[in-house]
mmCIF file of the N, C-alpha and C atoms, coordinates in Angstrom:
data_MODEL
# 
_entry.id   MODEL 
# 
loop_
_atom_site.group_PDB 
_atom_site.id 
_atom_site.type_symbol 
_atom_site.label_atom_id 
_atom_site.label_alt_id 
_atom_site.label_comp_id 
_atom_site.label_asym_id 
_atom_site.label_entity_id 
_atom_site.label_seq_id 
_atom_site.pdbx_PDB_ins_code 
_atom_site.Cartn_x 
_atom_site.Cartn_y 
_atom_site.Cartn_z 
_atom_site.occupancy 
_atom_site.B_iso_or_equiv 
_atom_site.pdbx_formal_charge 
_atom_site.auth_seq_id 
_atom_site.auth_comp_id 
_atom_site.auth_asym_id 
_atom_site.auth_atom_id 
_atom_site.pdbx_PDB_model_num 
ATOM 1   N N  . MET A 1 1  ? 0.826   -0.930 -0.195 1.00 0.00 ? 1  MET A N  1 
ATOM 2   C CA . MET A 1 1  ? 0.087   -0.066 -0.034 1.00 0.00 ? 1  MET A CA 1 
ATOM 3   C C  . MET A 1 1  ? 0.935   1.180  -0.266 1.00 0.00 ? 1  MET A C  1 
ATOM 4   N N  . ALA A 1 2  ? 0.425   2.161  -0.819 1.00 0.00 ? 2  ALA A N  1 
ATOM 5   C CA . ALA A 1 2  ? 1.280   3.732  -0.922 1.00 0.00 ? 2  ALA A CA 1 
ATOM 6   C C  . ALA A 1 2  ? 1.147   3.942  0.224  1.00 0.00 ? 2  ALA A C  1 
ATOM 7   N N  . GLU A 1 3  ? 2.369   4.589  0.644  1.00 0.00 ? 3  GLU A N  1 
ATOM 8   C CA . GLU A 1 3  ? 2.654   5.923  1.858  1.00 0.00 ? 3  GLU A CA 1 
ATOM 9   C C  . GLU A 1 3  ? 1.978   6.481  1.928  1.00 0.00 ? 3  GLU A C  1 
ATOM 10  N N  . ASP A 1 4  ? 1.736   7.389  1.207  1.00 0.00 ? 4  ASP A N  1 
ATOM 11  C CA . ASP A 1 4  ? 0.357   8.515  0.903  1.00 0.00 ? 4  ASP A CA 1 
ATOM 12  C C  . ASP A 1 4  ? -0.766  8.439  -0.034 1.00 0.00 ? 4  ASP A C  1 
ATOM 13  N N  . PRO A 1 5  ? -1.930  7.277  0.372  1.00 0.00 ? 5  PRO A N  1 
ATOM 14  C CA . PRO A 1 5  ? -2.708  6.923  -0.375 1.00 0.00 ? 5  PRO A CA 1 
ATOM 15  C C  . PRO A 1 5  ? -3.878  8.064  -1.036 1.00 0.00 ? 5  PRO A C  1 
ATOM 16  N N  . VAL A 1 6  ? -4.095  8.105  -2.426 1.00 0.00 ? 6  VAL A N  1 
ATOM 17  C CA . VAL A 1 6  ? -5.105  8.729  -2.418 1.00 0.00 ? 6  VAL A CA 1 
ATOM 18  C C  . VAL A 1 6  ? -6.534  8.419  -1.917 1.00 0.00 ? 6  VAL A C  1 
ATOM 19  N N  . ILE A 1 7  ? -7.049  9.292  -1.611 1.00 0.00 ? 7  ILE A N  1 
ATOM 20  C CA . ILE A 1 7  ? -8.148  9.062  -0.684 1.00 0.00 ? 7  ILE A CA 1 
ATOM 21  C C  . ILE A 1 7  ? -9.499  9.646  -1.632 1.00 0.00 ? 7  ILE A C  1 
ATOM 22  N N  . CYS A 1 8  ? -9.252  10.590 -2.256 1.00 0.00 ? 8  CYS A N  1 
ATOM 23  C CA . CYS A 1 8  ? -10.591 11.616 -2.858 1.00 0.00 ? 8  CYS A CA 1 
ATOM 24  C C  . CYS A 1 8  ? -10.054 11.269 -4.296 1.00 0.00 ? 8  CYS A C  1 
ATOM 25  N N  . THR A 1 9  ? -10.588 10.198 -5.183 1.00 0.00 ? 9  THR A N  1 
ATOM 26  C CA . THR A 1 9  ? -10.093 10.213 -6.394 1.00 0.00 ? 9  THR A CA 1 
ATOM 27  C C  . THR A 1 9  ? -10.315 11.129 -7.623 1.00 0.00 ? 9  THR A C  1 
ATOM 28  N N  . CYS A 1 10 ? -11.897 11.720 -6.787 1.00 0.00 ? 10 CYS A N  1 
ATOM 29  C CA . CYS A 1 10 ? -12.434 12.539 -7.995 1.00 0.00 ? 10 CYS A CA 1 
ATOM 30  C C  . CYS A 1 10 ? -11.443 13.944 -8.248 1.00 0.00 ? 10 CYS A C  1 
ATOM 31  N N  . LEU A 1 11 ? -10.787 14.368 -7.096 1.00 0.00 ? 11 LEU A N  1 
ATOM 32  C CA . LEU A 1 11 ? -10.008 15.394 -6.909 1.00 0.00 ? 11 LEU A CA 1 
ATOM 33  C C  . LEU A 1 11 ? -8.202  15.323 -6.713 1.00 0.00 ? 11 LEU A C  1 
ATOM 34  N N  . ASP A 1 12 ? -7.987  13.761 -6.737 1.00 0.00 ? 12 ASP A N  1 
ATOM 35  C CA . ASP A 1 12 ? -6.979  12.973 -6.860 1.00 0.00 ? 12 ASP A CA 1 
ATOM 36  C C  . ASP A 1 12 ? -5.720  13.853 -5.723 1.00 0.00 ? 12 ASP A C  1 
ATOM 37  N N  . MET A 1 13 ? -6.326  13.862 -4.278 1.00 0.00 ? 13 MET A N  1 
ATOM 38  C CA . MET A 1 13 ? -6.445  14.208 -3.119 1.00 0.00 ? 13 MET A CA 1 
ATOM 39  C C  . MET A 1 13 ? -5.445  13.278 -2.387 1.00 0.00 ? 13 MET A C  1 
ATOM 40  N N  . CYS A 1 14 ? -4.555  13.156 -1.775 1.00 0.00 ? 14 CYS A N  1 
ATOM 41  C CA . CYS A 1 14 ? -4.131  12.183 -1.051 1.00 0.00 ? 14 CYS A CA 1 
ATOM 42  C C  . CYS A 1 14 ? -3.917  12.248 0.674  1.00 0.00 ? 14 CYS A C  1 
ATOM 43  N N  . LYS A 1 15 ? -4.007  11.274 0.997  1.00 0.00 ? 15 LYS A N  1 
ATOM 44  C CA . LYS A 1 15 ? -3.894  11.478 2.635  1.00 0.00 ? 15 LYS A CA 1 
ATOM 45  C C  . LYS A 1 15 ? -3.499  12.694 3.153  1.00 0.00 ? 15 LYS A C  1 
ATOM 46  N N  . SER A 1 16 ? -2.408  12.648 3.301  1.00 0.00 ? 16 SER A N  1 
ATOM 47  C CA . SER A 1 16 ? -1.398  13.748 3.388  1.00 0.00 ? 16 SER A CA 1 
ATOM 48  C C  . SER A 1 16 ? -2.357  15.454 3.710  1.00 0.00 ? 16 SER A C  1 
ATOM 49  N N  . GLU A 1 17 ? -2.682  15.673 2.632  1.00 0.00 ? 17 GLU A N  1 
ATOM 50  C CA . GLU A 1 17 ? -3.425  16.938 1.993  1.00 0.00 ? 17 GLU A CA 1 
ATOM 51  C C  . GLU A 1 17 ? -4.798  16.644 3.077  1.00 0.00 ? 17 GLU A C  1 
ATOM 52  N N  . ILE A 1 18 ? -5.326  15.685 3.078  1.00 0.00 ? 18 ILE A N  1 
ATOM 53  C CA . ILE A 1 18 ? -6.786  16.012 4.175  1.00 0.00 ? 18 ILE A CA 1 
ATOM 54  C C  . ILE A 1 18 ? -6.362  15.945 5.094  1.00 0.00 ? 18 ILE A C  1 
ATOM 55  N N  . VAL A 1 19 ? -4.982  15.265 6.051  1.00 0.00 ? 19 VAL A N  1 
ATOM 56  C CA . VAL A 1 19 ? -4.832  15.421 7.359  1.00 0.00 ? 19 VAL A CA 1 
ATOM 57  C C  . VAL A 1 19 ? -4.042  16.687 7.211  1.00 0.00 ? 19 VAL A C  1 
ATOM 58  N N  . GLY A 1 20 ? -3.624  17.598 6.668  1.00 0.00 ? 20 GLY A N  1 
ATOM 59  C CA . GLY A 1 20 ? -3.123  18.396 6.894  1.00 0.00 ? 20 GLY A CA 1 
ATOM 60  C C  . GLY A 1 20 ? -4.207  19.827 7.029  1.00 0.00 ? 20 GLY A C  1 
ATOM 61  N N  . ALA A 1 21 ? -5.519  19.544 5.953  1.00 0.00 ? 21 ALA A N  1 
ATOM 62  C CA . ALA A 1 21 ? -7.096  20.300 6.564  1.00 0.00 ? 21 ALA A CA 1 
ATOM 63  C C  . ALA A 1 21 ? -7.357  20.160 7.720  1.00 0.00 ? 21 ALA A C  1 
ATOM 64  N N  . ILE A 1 22 ? -7.474  19.238 8.306  1.00 0.00 ? 22 ILE A N  1 
ATOM 65  C CA . ILE A 1 22 ? -8.024  18.591 8.949  1.00 0.00 ? 22 ILE A CA 1 
ATOM 66  C C  . ILE A 1 22 ? -7.314  19.289 10.188 1.00 0.00 ? 22 ILE A C  1 
ATOM 67  N N  . ARG A 1 23 ? -6.291  19.457 10.241 1.00 0.00 ? 23 ARG A N  1 
ATOM 68  C CA . ARG A 1 23 ? -5.169  20.189 11.575 1.00 0.00 ? 23 ARG A CA 1 
ATOM 69  C C  . ARG A 1 23 ? -5.004  21.654 11.415 1.00 0.00 ? 23 ARG A C  1 
ATOM 70  N N  . GLU A 1 24 ? -4.867  22.047 10.087 1.00 0.00 ? 24 GLU A N  1 
ATOM 71  C CA . GLU A 1 24 ? -4.995  23.336 10.018 1.00 0.00 ? 24 GLU A CA 1 
ATOM 72  C C  . GLU A 1 24 ? -5.959  24.060 10.260 1.00 0.00 ? 24 GLU A C  1 
ATOM 73  N N  . LYS A 1 25 ? -7.252  23.377 9.610  1.00 0.00 ? 25 LYS A N  1 
ATOM 74  C CA . LYS A 1 25 ? -8.803  24.066 9.605  1.00 0.00 ? 25 LYS A CA 1 
ATOM 75  C C  . LYS A 1 25 ? -9.339  24.082 11.055 1.00 0.00 ? 25 LYS A C  1 
ATOM 76  N N  . LYS A 1 26 ? -8.797  22.824 11.853 1.00 0.00 ? 26 LYS A N  1 
ATOM 77  C CA . LYS A 1 26 ? -9.811  22.424 12.511 1.00 0.00 ? 26 LYS A CA 1 
ATOM 78  C C  . LYS A 1 26 ? -10.859 21.388 12.285 1.00 0.00 ? 26 LYS A C  1 
ATOM 79  N N  . CYS A 1 27 ? -10.942 20.892 11.439 1.00 0.00 ? 27 CYS A N  1 
ATOM 80  C CA . CYS A 1 27 ? -11.971 20.322 10.683 1.00 0.00 ? 27 CYS A CA 1 
ATOM 81  C C  . CYS A 1 27 ? -12.613 19.062 11.874 1.00 0.00 ? 27 CYS A C  1 
ATOM 82  N N  . LYS A 1 28 ? -14.011 19.097 12.225 1.00 0.00 ? 28 LYS A N  1 
ATOM 83  C CA . LYS A 1 28 ? -14.373 17.633 12.812 1.00 0.00 ? 28 LYS A CA 1 
ATOM 84  C C  . LYS A 1 28 ? -15.412 16.997 11.834 1.00 0.00 ? 28 LYS A C  1 
ATOM 85  N N  . THR A 1 29 ? -16.083 17.183 10.839 1.00 0.00 ? 29 THR A N  1 
ATOM 86  C CA . THR A 1 29 ? -16.747 16.797 10.133 1.00 0.00 ? 29 THR A CA 1 
ATOM 87  C C  . THR A 1 29 ? -16.483 16.418 8.899  1.00 0.00 ? 29 THR A C  1 
ATOM 88  N N  . VAL A 1 30 ? -17.072 15.400 8.382  1.00 0.00 ? 30 VAL A N  1 
ATOM 89  C CA . VAL A 1 30 ? -16.518 15.184 6.492  1.00 0.00 ? 30 VAL A CA 1 
ATOM 90  C C  . VAL A 1 30 ? -17.005 16.565 6.231  1.00 0.00 ? 30 VAL A C  1 
ATOM 91  N N  . GLU A 1 31 ? -18.140 17.093 6.228  1.00 0.00 ? 31 GLU A N  1 
ATOM 92  C CA . GLU A 1 31 ? -18.944 18.175 5.474  1.00 0.00 ? 31 GLU A CA 1 
ATOM 93  C C  . GLU A 1 31 ? -17.943 19.472 5.500  1.00 0.00 ? 31 GLU A C  1 
ATOM 94  N N  . GLU A 1 32 ? -17.020 19.328 7.119  1.00 0.00 ? 32 GLU A N  1 
ATOM 95  C CA . GLU A 1 32 ? -16.310 20.920 7.150  1.00 0.00 ? 32 GLU A CA 1 
ATOM 96  C C  . GLU A 1 32 ? -15.129 20.364 6.037  1.00 0.00 ? 32 GLU A C  1 
ATOM 97  N N  . VAL A 1 33 ? -15.076 18.891 6.205  1.00 0.00 ? 33 VAL A N  1 
ATOM 98  C CA . VAL A 1 33 ? -13.498 18.836 5.123  1.00 0.00 ? 33 VAL A CA 1 
ATOM 99  C C  . VAL A 1 33 ? -13.782 19.333 3.629  1.00 0.00 ? 33 VAL A C  1 
ATOM 100 N N  . GLY A 1 34 ? -15.097 18.698 3.554  1.00 0.00 ? 34 GLY A N  1 
ATOM 101 C CA . GLY A 1 34 ? -15.574 19.372 2.138  1.00 0.00 ? 34 GLY A CA 1 
ATOM 102 C C  . GLY A 1 34 ? -15.711 20.630 1.721  1.00 0.00 ? 34 GLY A C  1 
ATOM 103 N N  . ASP A 1 35 ? -16.033 21.504 2.846  1.00 0.00 ? 35 ASP A N  1 
ATOM 104 C CA . ASP A 1 35 ? -15.883 22.766 2.511  1.00 0.00 ? 35 ASP A CA 1 
ATOM 105 C C  . ASP A 1 35 ? -15.078 23.459 2.369  1.00 0.00 ? 35 ASP A C  1 
ATOM 106 N N  . GLU A 1 36 ? -13.659 23.421 2.913  1.00 0.00 ? 36 GLU A N  1 
ATOM 107 C CA . GLU A 1 36 ? -12.501 23.300 3.182  1.00 0.00 ? 36 GLU A CA 1 
ATOM 108 C C  . GLU A 1 36 ? -11.813 23.247 2.026  1.00 0.00 ? 36 GLU A C  1 
ATOM 109 N N  . ILE A 1 37 ? -11.646 21.886 1.083  1.00 0.00 ? 37 ILE A N  1 
ATOM 110 C CA . ILE A 1 37 ? -10.896 21.280 0.295  1.00 0.00 ? 37 ILE A CA 1 
ATOM 111 C C  . ILE A 1 37 ? -11.923 20.614 -0.579 1.00 0.00 ? 37 ILE A C  1 
ATOM 112 N N  . GLU A 1 38 ? -12.996 20.355 -0.572 1.00 0.00 ? 38 GLU A N  1 
ATOM 113 C CA . GLU A 1 38 ? -14.199 19.732 -1.572 1.00 0.00 ? 38 GLU A CA 1 
ATOM 114 C C  . GLU A 1 38 ? -13.653 18.585 -1.238 1.00 0.00 ? 38 GLU A C  1 
ATOM 115 N N  . ALA A 1 39 ? -12.893 17.812 -0.718 1.00 0.00 ? 39 ALA A N  1 
ATOM 116 C CA . ALA A 1 39 ? -12.848 15.792 -0.653 1.00 0.00 ? 39 ALA A CA 1 
ATOM 117 C C  . ALA A 1 39 ? -14.262 15.750 0.103  1.00 0.00 ? 39 ALA A C  1 
ATOM 118 N N  . GLY A 1 40 ? -14.626 14.918 -0.889 1.00 0.00 ? 40 GLY A N  1 
ATOM 119 C CA . GLY A 1 40 ? -15.959 14.420 -0.081 1.00 0.00 ? 40 GLY A CA 1 
ATOM 120 C C  . GLY A 1 40 ? -17.144 14.930 -0.490 1.00 0.00 ? 40 GLY A C  1 
ATOM 121 N N  . ALA A 1 41 ? -16.889 16.406 -1.434 1.00 0.00 ? 41 ALA A N  1 
ATOM 122 C CA . ALA A 1 41 ? -17.924 16.762 -1.925 1.00 0.00 ? 41 ALA A CA 1 
ATOM 123 C C  . ALA A 1 41 ? -18.383 16.878 -3.343 1.00 0.00 ? 41 ALA A C  1 
ATOM 124 N N  . VAL A 1 42 ? -17.513 15.489 -4.096 1.00 0.00 ? 42 VAL A N  1 
ATOM 125 C CA . VAL A 1 42 ? -17.957 15.272 -5.683 1.00 0.00 ? 42 VAL A CA 1 
ATOM 126 C C  . VAL A 1 42 ? -19.141 14.210 -5.791 1.00 0.00 ? 42 VAL A C  1 
ATOM 127 N N  . CYS A 1 43 ? -18.415 13.171 -5.821 1.00 0.00 ? 43 CYS A N  1 
ATOM 128 C CA . CYS A 1 43 ? -18.814 12.012 -5.652 1.00 0.00 ? 43 CYS A CA 1 
ATOM 129 C C  . CYS A 1 43 ? -19.522 11.214 -4.266 1.00 0.00 ? 43 CYS A C  1 
ATOM 130 N N  . GLY A 1 44 ? -18.968 11.597 -3.418 1.00 0.00 ? 44 GLY A N  1 
ATOM 131 C CA . GLY A 1 44 ? -18.898 11.157 -2.209 1.00 0.00 ? 44 GLY A CA 1 
ATOM 132 C C  . GLY A 1 44 ? -18.628 9.639  -2.107 1.00 0.00 ? 44 GLY A C  1 
ATOM 133 N N  . SER A 1 45 ? -17.827 9.050  -2.765 1.00 0.00 ? 45 SER A N  1 
ATOM 134 C CA . SER A 1 45 ? -17.151 7.617  -2.466 1.00 0.00 ? 45 SER A CA 1 
ATOM 135 C C  . SER A 1 45 ? -16.220 7.285  -1.572 1.00 0.00 ? 45 SER A C  1 
ATOM 136 N N  . CYS A 1 46 ? -15.829 8.879  -0.793 1.00 0.00 ? 46 CYS A N  1 
ATOM 137 C CA . CYS A 1 46 ? -14.640 8.483  -0.678 1.00 0.00 ? 46 CYS A CA 1 
ATOM 138 C C  . CYS A 1 46 ? -14.926 9.062  1.422  1.00 0.00 ? 46 CYS A C  1 
ATOM 139 N N  . ILE A 1 47 ? -15.977 9.368  1.194  1.00 0.00 ? 47 ILE A N  1 
ATOM 140 C CA . ILE A 1 47 ? -16.885 9.725  2.752  1.00 0.00 ? 47 ILE A CA 1 
ATOM 141 C C  . ILE A 1 47 ? -16.553 9.047  4.143  1.00 0.00 ? 47 ILE A C  1 
ATOM 142 N N  . ASP A 1 48 ? -16.566 7.895  3.748  1.00 0.00 ? 48 ASP A N  1 
ATOM 143 C CA . ASP A 1 48 ? -16.098 6.518  4.862  1.00 0.00 ? 48 ASP A CA 1 
ATOM 144 C C  . ASP A 1 48 ? -14.801 6.860  5.157  1.00 0.00 ? 48 ASP A C  1 
ATOM 145 N N  . ASP A 1 49 ? -13.670 7.084  4.067  1.00 0.00 ? 49 ASP A N  1 
ATOM 146 C CA . ASP A 1 49 ? -12.548 7.088  4.197  1.00 0.00 ? 49 ASP A CA 1 
ATOM 147 C C  . ASP A 1 49 ? -11.874 8.319  5.074  1.00 0.00 ? 49 ASP A C  1 
ATOM 148 N N  . ILE A 1 50 ? -12.597 9.229  4.664  1.00 0.00 ? 50 ILE A N  1 
ATOM 149 C CA . ILE A 1 50 ? -12.431 10.892 5.361  1.00 0.00 ? 50 ILE A CA 1 
ATOM 150 C C  . ILE A 1 50 ? -12.838 10.976 6.784  1.00 0.00 ? 50 ILE A C  1 
ATOM 151 N N  . GLN A 1 51 ? -13.819 9.906  7.201  1.00 0.00 ? 51 GLN A N  1 
ATOM 152 C CA . GLN A 1 51 ? -14.433 10.140 8.586  1.00 0.00 ? 51 GLN A CA 1 
ATOM 153 C C  . GLN A 1 51 ? -13.709 9.312  9.613  1.00 0.00 ? 51 GLN A C  1 
ATOM 154 N N  . GLU A 1 52 ? -12.961 7.935  8.595  1.00 0.00 ? 52 GLU A N  1 
ATOM 155 C CA . GLU A 1 52 ? -11.516 7.602  9.410  1.00 0.00 ? 52 GLU A CA 1 
ATOM 156 C C  . GLU A 1 52 ? -10.647 8.150  9.889  1.00 0.00 ? 52 GLU A C  1 
ATOM 157 N N  . ILE A 1 53 ? -10.585 9.089  8.746  1.00 0.00 ? 53 ILE A N  1 
ATOM 158 C CA . ILE A 1 53 ? -9.327  9.824  9.245  1.00 0.00 ? 53 ILE A CA 1 
ATOM 159 C C  . ILE A 1 53 ? -9.321  10.614 9.956  1.00 0.00 ? 53 ILE A C  1 
ATOM 160 N N  . LEU A 1 54 ? -10.838 11.319 9.864  1.00 0.00 ? 54 LEU A N  1 
ATOM 161 C CA . LEU A 1 54 ? -11.225 12.249 11.248 1.00 0.00 ? 54 LEU A CA 1 
ATOM 162 C C  . LEU A 1 54 ? -11.242 11.486 12.691 1.00 0.00 ? 54 LEU A C  1 
ATOM 163 N N  . ASP A 1 55 ? -11.691 10.715 12.645 1.00 0.00 ? 55 ASP A N  1 
ATOM 164 C CA . ASP A 1 55 ? -11.738 9.940  14.041 1.00 0.00 ? 55 ASP A CA 1 
ATOM 165 C C  . ASP A 1 55 ? -10.063 9.376  14.527 1.00 0.00 ? 55 ASP A C  1 
ATOM 166 N N  . GLU A 1 56 ? -9.240  9.489  13.550 1.00 0.00 ? 56 GLU A N  1 
ATOM 167 C CA . GLU A 1 56 ? -8.106  9.026  14.106 1.00 0.00 ? 56 GLU A CA 1 
ATOM 168 C C  . GLU A 1 56 ? -7.147  10.714 14.468 1.00 0.00 ? 56 GLU A C  1 
ATOM 169 N N  . GLU A 1 57 ? -7.798  11.523 13.728 1.00 0.00 ? 57 GLU A N  1 
ATOM 170 C CA . GLU A 1 57 ? -6.837  12.779 13.961 1.00 0.00 ? 57 GLU A CA 1 
ATOM 171 C C  . GLU A 1 57 ? -7.934  13.585 15.371 1.00 0.00 ? 57 GLU A C  1 
ATOM 172 N N  . ASN A 1 58 ? -9.186  12.982 15.305 1.00 0.00 ? 58 ASN A N  1 
ATOM 173 C CA . ASN A 1 58 ? -9.687  13.769 16.681 1.00 0.00 ? 58 ASN A CA 1 
ATOM 174 C C  . ASN A 1 58 ? -10.373 13.161 17.820 1.00 0.00 ? 58 ASN A C  1 
ATOM 175 N N  . ALA A 1 59 ? -9.215  12.084 18.098 1.00 0.00 ? 59 ALA A N  1 
ATOM 176 C CA . ALA A 1 59 ? -9.039  10.832 18.557 1.00 0.00 ? 59 ALA A CA 1 
ATOM 177 C C  . ALA A 1 59 ? -8.955  11.517 20.156 1.00 0.00 ? 59 ALA A C  1 
# 
């Protein structure tokens, strides 16, 4: 598995970019991530993955 896997395929956005936005913008929900960087806001197939990252970061 890639060290920095693509999470949002619509926007070709890697995990590190999503983690960075969560930390920098203090995102607590998938909707906040979508508002900030649009990940999860196009087709929605990565919402579960983004939620998992949010759970890890905000634990």
